[in-house]
C-alpha positions, 0 to 999 in steps of 0.5 A, spaced: 500 500 500 502 506 498 500 512 502 496 518 498 499 523 503 506 525 502 510 523 509 515 527 512 522 523 512 525 521 519 531 524 521 536 519 518 532 520 511 532 527 512 540 527 512 540 524 506 535 528 502 539 534 505 545 532 501 547 535 495 546 530 489 548 524 493 546 519 487 551 523 483 557 523 488 556 515 489 557 514 482 563 518 482 566 514 488 563 508 484 568 510 478 574 511 482 573 504 486 571 500 480 578 498 477 581 497 483 584 490 484 580 487 490 580 480 492 580 477 499 586 480 501 591 485 498 593 492 497 587 493 492 582 492 498 586 497 502 586 502 497 578 501 496 578 502 504 582 508 503 578 512 498 571 510 502 575 513 508 575 519 505 568 519 506 567 517 513 573 515 517 574 507 518 578 503 523 582 498 520 584 491 523 589 486 520 587 479 521 594 475 520 594 469 515 593 463 518 588 465 523 582 460 525 575 463 524 571 457 526 572 452 521 575 457 516 582 459 516 585 466 513 588 465 507 595 467 505 595 474 502 595 475 494 599 480 490 600 480 482 605 484 479 603 481 471 600 476 468 599 474 460 599 469 455 603 470 449 603 466 442 609 462 439 611 469 435 611 473 442 604 476 441 600 478 447 594 474 447 591 475 454 594 481 458 591 481 465 593 489 466 587 490 461 582 488 466 582 485 473 577 480 471 582 477 466 586 473 472 583 468 476 583 470 483 588 467 487 592 464 481 598 461 484 605 463 480 606 460 473 612 461 468 611 455 463 610 453 455 604 450 454 601 447 448 594 450 446 590 444 448 594 444 455 592 452 456 585 451 454 584 447 461 586 454 464 581 458 460 574 460 462 569 463 458 562 464 457 559 461 451 553 464 451 556 471 451 561 470 446 564 477 448 563 477 455 569 476 460 567 471 466 569 473 474 572 466 477 576 465 483 580 459 486 581 462 493 582 455 497 585 451 491 592 452 489 591 453 481 591 458 476 587 461 470 585 466 465 578 469 464 577 470 456 571 471 451 569 465 448 571 468 441 578 469 444 578 462 447 576 459 440 582 462 437 587 458 441 590 453 437 590 446 440 597 444 436 600 451 437 605 453 443 604 458 448 608 462 453 604 463 460 606 468 466 603 469 472 607 473 476 604 473 483 605 471 490 601 467 496 605 469 502 603 470 509 600 477 510 593 479 513 586 480 511 583 487 512 577 489 516 574 496 516 569 499 521 566 505 523 562 506 529 557 511 530 555 511 537 548 512 539 544 513 546 544 505 547 550 500 546 544 496 542 547 496 535 545 496 528 550 493 523 550 495 516 555 490 512 558 490 505 563 486 502 570 488 499 573 482 495 570 483 488 574 486 482 571 490 477 564 488 478 559 495 479 553 492 481 555 486 485 560 489 489 561 497 488 554 499 489 554 496 496 560 499 497 558 506 495 551 506 498 554 503 505 559 509 504 554 514 503 550 512 509 556 512 513 558 519 511 551 522 512 548 519 518 546 524 523 551 524 529 549 525 536 542 524 535 540 516 534 538 511 540 542 505 537 549 505 535 550 504 528 556 500 526 559 499 519 563 493 517 567 492 510 569 485 509 571 480 504 565 475 503 565 469 507 572 469 511 571 476 512 564 476 516 567 469 519 573 473 522 569 479 524 564 474 528 570 470 531 573 477 534 567 479 536 564 473 539 563 475 546 560 481 545 554 479 539 549 480 545 549 487 543 547 486 536 540 488 535 540 487 528 543 488 521 543 489 514 547 486 508 547 491 502 549 489 496 547 489 488 543 495 489 545 499 483 541 496 477 535 497 475 531 491 478 526 493 484 528 493 491 528 486 494 529 484 501 531 477 504 529 476 511 533 473 516 533 466 518 527 467 523 523 472 518 520 476 524 525 480 527 525 487 528 529 488 521 525 484 517 518 487 520 521 494 519 524 492 512 517 489 510 513 496 512 518 500 508 518 496 502 510 495 502 510 503 500 515 501 494 513 500 487 514 492 485 518 491 491 519 484 493 520 481 500 523 474 500 524 468 505 531 466 508 535 461 504 542 459 506 545 461 500 547 468 497 551 474 501 554 474 508 547 474 511 548 466 511 554 467 516 551 472 521 544 467 521 548 461 521 547 456 527 550 458 533 549 465 531 542 466 528 543 474 528 537 478 526 541 480 519 537 481 513 539 483 506 537 489 501 538 488 494 535 490 487 537 484 482 540 479 487 546 474 487 546 470 480 539 473 478 541 478 473 544 476 466 550 480 467 552 477 474 560 475 475 562 478 468 565 484 465 558 486 463 557 488 470 560 495 469 558 502 470 553 502 465 549 497 469 548 502 475 546 509 475 545 515 480 537 514 481 537 507 483 543 508 488 540 514 491 533 510 492 537 504 495 540 509 500 534 512 502 531 505 503 536 503 508 535 510 511 527 508 512 529 502 515 533 505 520 528 510 521 523 505 523 528 502 528 529 508 531 522 511 531 519 505 534 516 506 541 510 503 545 504 508 546 500 508 552 494 512 552 493 517 558 485 517 558 482 512 563 476 510 559 473 510 552 476 514 546 478 521 548 475 527 545 479 530 539 475 536 537 477 540 543 484 538 542 485 541 535 486 534 532 479 532 529 476 538 526 476 543 520 482 544 515 488 548 518 486 546 526 489 539 526 490 533 522 488 535 515 486 528 511 482 522 512 488 518 512 491 522 518 485 521 522 485 514 521 492 513 523 491 517 529 485 513 531 489 507 530 494 509 535 489 511 540 485 505 540 492 500 540 495 504 545 494 499 551 502 498 552 502 492 548 503 494 541 508 498 538 508 503 532 510 497 528 505 493 530 500 499 529 503 500 522 502 492 520 495 492 523 492 498 520 496 497 513 498 505 513 505 507 512 509 507 518 511 514 518 504 516 518 503 512 524 509 515 527 507 522 526 500 521 529 503 518 535 507 524 536 501 529 535 497 524 540 503 525 545 504 533 544 496 533 546 497 529 552 493 523 550 499 518 550 506 517 553 511 512 551 511 506 555 519 506 557 517 513 560 516 514 567 508 513 569 
């Protein structure tokens, strides 16, 4: 249901709306981040975090290679100096300097002369899209390979000879985590997390980075109930390393949101936490209810890092916000996931959706009516009368009546919004009017 009455934004949404061209600024940052050689580890990740840190100050933690993260181990640090394939005449067939997608992620060092038939076993392409380059990795299996177009693959002569160089290293180093904590009135945390490990993929990586960075940049300071923690970490192993390091303090994490694949032209999509009924699930459902064509999806144990935070033993209240989700759009994990696939309008819309979810969590309360019996008279309080003396529309009046009727100390404003079918901001505004008129108080306040 979409309200016919324009609703005033919450404090966090207002801060973004007051910014100058947030969508355009996110696209500018996306253009800077796109070509960087990101992986699970390495200087490409650190340069990514340095650029994000110019928007909002980040605290970096280096987790040494070999560190146990529950059933996983932080891998060696990977770096690449150059990588190419040359034919028998010395002509370059593939050069990794053309694109960070060209070399399979975490390729081991190689210097060899191979037949074309041997080389083909190390080439990866997309036969159904002959001009696209795929994205492939070999994180936990010591191997190597190149990603090529299908046309390039077909040009390899099985009987010819090719020289291959992968000048890379896999050495003890560290995995980099980055965090920013915006303190609130309470220690209860809302975590916004996105991953840092995908190179040259605009929707699947860069869009999540810039939306999280923008929220960190414009989030109001000193005005929030909840503490908001931003986490930038490589997928899977980064989330697990963070959980390992914070295992003893997870009780302060009220809920969280994974932000990824939020820049393309798909509708807004929210994937529920494993429990499906947590505060963030309900807040997201209310926000997306007012978004055209938006989708609410149940939890499944694959996709992004929500599956790590929701895993057995943690079962944290983490959902995921995206547009076209992992693997669900044509350009996924290919060179076609470029900057043309994302735009300022969608990035801005995704950022505003995150702010609205946070605003619901921030502004939810449990009202208690102050009238002893029956419905209070609204007209003499200026809340139910001629235009200009109170709430001006029938929808506003319905919101007020819903708040007053359910203000028995057992229903939150989220409960009222869900039951009434009215937008949360309309319910929140009605509750504020009722509070100003002395008709309700917050259950958390002294009686």
